[in-house]
C-alpha positions as CSV (number, residue, x, y, z in Angstrom):
1,M,21.4,-3.2,30.4
2,T,20.2,-1.0,34.0
3,S,21.8,-3.1,35.9
4,Q,24.9,-3.2,34.3
5,G,28.2,0.1,35.1
6,D,27.0,4.0,35.8
7,V,23.8,4.2,34.3
8,K,21.4,5.8,36.4
9,A,16.7,7.3,35.8
10,L,16.4,10.8,34.8
11,Q,14.7,12.5,36.9
12,G,11.2,14.7,35.9
13,R,11.1,12.5,32.9
14,D,11.1,8.9,30.9
15,G,14.9,7.3,30.9
16,Y,17.7,7.0,32.1
17,R,21.4,8.0,31.3
18,L,24.6,5.8,31.0
19,R,27.3,8.0,32.1
20,I,31.3,6.6,29.5
21,G,33.6,10.0,30.8
22,S,32.8,12.2,29.3
23,Y,30.0,11.4,27.6
24,R,26.2,11.2,28.2
25,V,24.0,8.0,26.7
26,I,20.4,9.1,27.2
27,F,18.1,6.1,26.4
28,D,14.7,4.9,26.9
29,E,14.5,0.9,27.0
30,D,11.6,-2.3,26.8
31,A,11.5,-6.2,27.7
32,T,13.8,-6.1,24.1
33,T,13.7,-3.1,22.7
34,I,16.7,0.1,24.0
35,L,16.1,3.4,22.7
36,A,19.1,6.0,21.9
37,I,17.4,9.1,22.3
38,Y,21.3,10.8,22.6
39,I,24.9,10.2,22.4
40,G,26.8,13.0,22.7
41,R,29.3,15.1,25.3
42,R,28.4,16.2,28.7
43,A,27.4,19.8,28.2
44,T,24.8,21.8,30.2
45,T,21.7,21.3,27.5
46,T,22.7,17.7,28.0
47,Y,19.7,16.6,29.1
48,K,17.1,19.0,29.0
49,R,13.9,18.7,26.7
50,S,13.3,19.6,23.2
């Protein structure tokens, strides 16, 4: 999945972000699984760790 679309590796943490208009999907993947960590509108807190 990381080879298609507007996907970038996150800085300072594991995972990737997928941009879909004003929405962001933060996810991690391995050979068999894609785990969605966050799905929502882009905000100043989108990439902050909780």
